[in-house]
N, C-alpha and C positions, 0 to 999 in steps of 0.2 A: 356637399363639399364646402368647407369653410375657407376663408382667406388664410387661416393658420395652416390648414391642410395643404393648400397650394404652396405657401411659403416653405413648408417643410419639404415638399416634393421637389421644388426647384432649388432648394437650399439657399434662399435669399430671404431677407427680412421683409415683413409686410409693408414697412415704410418705404421700401424700394419698389416692391411689386405694384402697389396700388397706383402711385403716380405714373409709373411706366405704362401700366395697362390703360389708364385713362388717356394718356398721350397717344398711344398707338391705336386704340379702339374708339376714342371719342366719347366714351362713357365709362362709368365706374363698373367694377366687377359685379356689384349688386344689381345695377341697372341692366347689365348684359345678361345676368342670370335670370332676372325677372322677365326680360324680353323673350328669352329662349323658352322659359317655362310656359309663357302665354302662347307662344307659337306652337309648341308641341301639344298643348291642351287643345288648341283650335284644330289642329290636324286630327286629333283623336275624335273630337266632336263631329267633324266632317265625315270621318270614316264611319262612325256610328249612324249618322243621319243617312248615309248612302245605303247602309244595310237595312234600315227601317224603311 
């Protein structure tokens, strides 16, 4: 999902969404996305290692 997708979904311009997200979350949308991707990948690796 891109910032453009998010802005269309909430019907707000990306120039409004990005600073608001950073103010509320303390990180950019990209940083948040990357953090969550890493978290879910780690969970999957741990699940696999438990099976093996």
